[in-house]
N, C-alpha and C positions, 0 to 999 in steps of 0.2 A: 475346936479350931474354927470351924465354919460358923458356929453359933456366936463366937466372939466377933468374927468378921461381920456377921449380919447385924449384931447389936451396935457395933461401932458405926457401920454405914447408916443405920437408922438414926443414931445420935447426931451424926453430921447432917443428915437430911432435916432433922428437927431444928438444928441451929441455922441451917440455910433458910428454912421457913420463917424463923424469927427475924433473921436479917432482911428477908424480903418484905416483911410487914413493917419493920421498924427502921429500915434503912434511911439514912438522911437524904440521899439523892436518888434520882431516877436510875442512873447507871449502876449504882450499888444494888438496887432492887433487881435490875435485869441480870446482873452477874449472879445474884443469889438464886434467881429462878433457873439460870443456866446450870449452876452447880447442883441444884436440886434434881434437874433432869439427868445430869451425868451420874449422880449417885443412884438414881432410880435404875438406870441401865446397869450399873454395877451390882445393885441388889438383885435384879432379875437374873443376871449371870451367876451370882453366887447361889441363888435359890434353884437355878437350873442344874447346877452341879450337885447340890444337895438332894434334889428330887430325882436325879437321874434322867432328866428330860432334856436332851441336847437340842431339841427343836425350839426351846425358849431362847436360845442364843440368837436365832434368826429374828425373833420378836425384839430382842434387845438391839440388834443392829438397825432394824427399821425404826425403832424409837429414837436411836441416836441420830439418824438422818432427819427425822421430823423435828427433833429438838434443835439441831443445828440450823436447819432452814428457817424455823420459826424465830429463833433468836436473831439471825441475820435480818429477817424481814422486820422485826420490831425495831432493831437498831436503825435500819434504813428509814423506817417510817418516822422515827424521832429525829433523824438527821435531816431528812427532806420532807418533813411532815406538813409544813405549811404550804398550801396551794397558793397560787397567784391571787385568786379572788379573795381568799381569807387574809392575805398579807395586805392587800389594798384596803380592805375594810378596817383593819387595825390602825391605819395611819391617821 
């Protein structure tokens, strides 16, 4: 059961990587990277249960927080990325 879950999570991670590299737009790529991070946390949690190491769940929680903060930061950067001096040079 856990082997099937691990293989399916890794398949979805591979598809997310393909989407991240071949995505038509920037936000499609950011969404694919976010999905890859989420599936990585899920994989760590499944492997934690398989290995009998409940401390890895703490690692997964920290990784989820880092993933969330980094995705929000990247989206903020692309939303407000152009500084005033760069915007004036482009005119």
